[in-house]
C-alpha positions, 0 to 999 in steps of 0.5 A: 500499499502507498504511503503518504510522505508526512511533512512534505506532502502536506506542505505541498497540498497547501498550494492553491491558485489565488484566484481559486476556491478550494471548495470548488475544485475536484479533489483527486490523488495522484500516486508517484512512483518516488519520494514526492520531492524527487526532481524527476517529479518537479513538473507535479510539484510546479503544476500545483505551486504555480496554480495550473491545477486549480486554474483546471478546477482540481485539488491534487494531493500527492502520495508515493508508492513503491516504484512504477509497478506499485503505482499501476497496480494501486491505480487499477485497484482504484486506490488513487485517481491517477498515476505516473510511471514509465510510459512502459508500465502498462505493457508489464502489468496489463498482461497480468490483469492490471486494467491501466493504460497511459493517457499522456508522455511527459517527454519524447525520450527516455528518462532512465539512464545506464549510469556506470562508474567510468573506473570499472572500465565497462566499454561495451554492454557485453562487459556488464557480465559478472557486474552488479548494478543497482535499481530503486526497487523490483517493483520499479520500472527501472528493474525492467529497463535494467533487465532490457538493457541486459538483454540486448547484450545477449546476457541473462539476468543471472549474468548481472547482479542487481540489487534493488536498494531504493531511490537514494540507495541506488546512487549511494552504492554506485558512488561508494563503489558497492555497485559498478553502476545503476539504472535510473533518473538523470539526477542520479548521475549528477549526485554521483559525479558531486561526490568526485566519482566519474561516470559514463551515462547513456539513455536507455532508449539508445539501447531499446525503444524505451519511452519516458515518463507517462501519466497512467489511469484506470480503464475505469476512470478514463471511462467515467472522468475523461474531463478530470484527466484532461485538466490534469494532463493539460496543466502537467504538460504546461508546467513541463513546457515552462521548464523546456522554456526556461529551466533556470527560472523553474528551478527557482520556483521548484526550490520556492514550493519545496525550500528544504531542497534549497541547499541542492538548488545548483544540482536541481538546476543541472537536472531540470536543464538535462530534462529540458534538453534531453528528455522532455522535447518531442522530435515529431508528433503532437506533445504528449502523444505516444507513437502506436508503432514505437509501443508496439515495437517496444512491446515486441522487444520485451515479448522477444526477451521473455520479459512479458508472457503475452502481448497485449493489443496496443490500443489497450496500452495508451490513448491519446484522446485525453491529451489537450 
């Protein structure tokens, strides 16, 4: 079951647009795969603190789960109104009867990076054999991305030690040398470099056609509350657009919204610049939209590598109908 991150979540839940009356807003729960102040989740905090959700008629409460797969299960079970995880997630969980699908992509490129210590001399993927990689959780999509990366080198899961040590633990064990690398969000690589360790980081979509972060909803909520989803997507994409246009200014806004992260402002600024340039932009197609061909190719890859047991009809994995 997911957990509410007490102090910070309560702080963030106070943000409302000055022009909106909280009593008139539709209350919804957003379930996230990591602590709510995780920098990769900045668009949600910014959309709330800048009043974008309130302007769309929504009062959003943030809660966190134990990784993207857990988000999907909880959203599918009706324990949250909407969630966020990798766009790959419906491919992984829908085969198990979890009735969720993507309703918007939060970037045109993969968010997960393969982050390796430079001193381990892993020059090609085949060199991962006998090495150790950290992921945040075996319930997080970083684990499935790691399996996909390994499989492209024709290695088995047993060939590489995969350790689930939490979001913070992943960069810590890589920085202290307990693992040879990790798979996770870009900010993890920046935090490792801040300790003086040189790294080599590569976007996961250079190895296979993975997707970026996505907004997820259950079939039931999509059918019964499409307007709510449209409003949520519009506000979130608005915040992402702000980051792309001026990541430095949005860093200041993020720190103002979450003062506890102020000591790490320089690193957050580097992170949001990374997302603005290398994760959020869409090279083609409508902003926020899934490319059916790419989703089909990704599912075929997961199936060919035995990461999933059965394919799901592609039109059940996402919908582009709720993107403004």
